N, C-alpha and C positions, 0 to 999 in steps of 0.2 A: 499536484504534480502530474496527474494523468492528463489534465487539460494542456499543460505545458508540453508534455511529450507528444501528444496528438498534434498540437499546433506545429511543432518542429517537424514531425513526421510528414505532415501534409503541406508544408510551406514550399513556396518557390524560392529556393535558396541559390539561384544562379549567382547572385551577389549577396553578401552578408546582410541580414535583416535584424533590426532591433525588435525585440518582443517584450511586451509588458505583461505581467501576470499578477492578478489579485487573488488572494486566498482569504476567505472568511472563516474564522475558527469557532463558529457556534457560540459567539458571545465571549469566548475566552480570550481570543486575540485575533488579529488579522494582519496580513502582510501585503505589501506591494513591492515587487522587485522587477528589474528589467535587466536584459542582457542582450548580447548580439549572438545570433545563431548563424552558423556557417555550414556550408555543404559537408565538410568533414565531420562535423558533429551530427548532422542529420544521418549520414551514412553509418556512423557508430551506433546511433540510436535505433535505426532501422534494423541493424544486425541483431539487436536484442529481441526482436519480434514480440514486442509487448502485447500487441493485439492477439497474437496466437496464444500467448500465455493466459491472457484474460478470458479468452474463449474456452479454455480448459477448466475454468473454475467450477467448483461444485455448487449446485443450486440447492440451498437449504429448503427443507420442507417446513411447513408452517409451525409444526410442533417443535422442530429443532430451533427455529428462529425465536420462538417464545421462550424456550429454555435459555437460549443465548442471552436474551434481554434480561431475564432474571439473574443469570450468572454475571452479567456485565455490571450489575448494580454495585458489585464490590470494587470494580475497577473504574475509578474516577480520576479526574485531574488532581494531582497532588497525592496520589496513593503512595504511601511510604513503604509498606511491606505487604506482599501478597504472593502466594504460590498459585499458579493457574493450572487448570486441568488440560493438559495438551491432548488428552485422549477423548475430549468432549464429543467431537464428530469425526469418528475414524474414517468415514467415507471421504471427507474433505481432504484428509491428509494424503489419501491415495489417488485423488482425482487427477492430478497432473502427471502421475507416473514417475515422479522424481522427488527428491528431497525438497521440503518446504520449510521456510523459516517461521517459527512460532515463538510468541512471547511465553517464556517459561516462568519467570519470577521477577518480582520487583524487590530489591534489597536496598533499604535506605535510599529510595528514589531512583536507584540505578536499575535500568531494565536489562534483564538477561534473556537472550534468545537461544533457541536450539534448533538444529536441523532435524526434521522428522520425515520419515518416508522410506 
């Protein structure tokens, strides 16, 4: 989705343009879809300031990343029930200075999120 958002953000949309997007899902699945982007959509997307939000992300330290990998072992495709630790990297929650949406729990395959920050 980030590549699609970037394509729309940087496109010359004086006239509507068809955009194709391919997404590969690491062996699980892949998708190809297309749509028509218009100037109005580009303006709405630019108003979201996605790049600014991405620039505010927290950069994990190597030990945090390694712990994340170990903890992520429990969360795989098809996970039925799991409660996640939303306090795992508290610095990341505060990095953007506003509430951030985190995956809290999976109940019977249904993902539940919560706003933290």
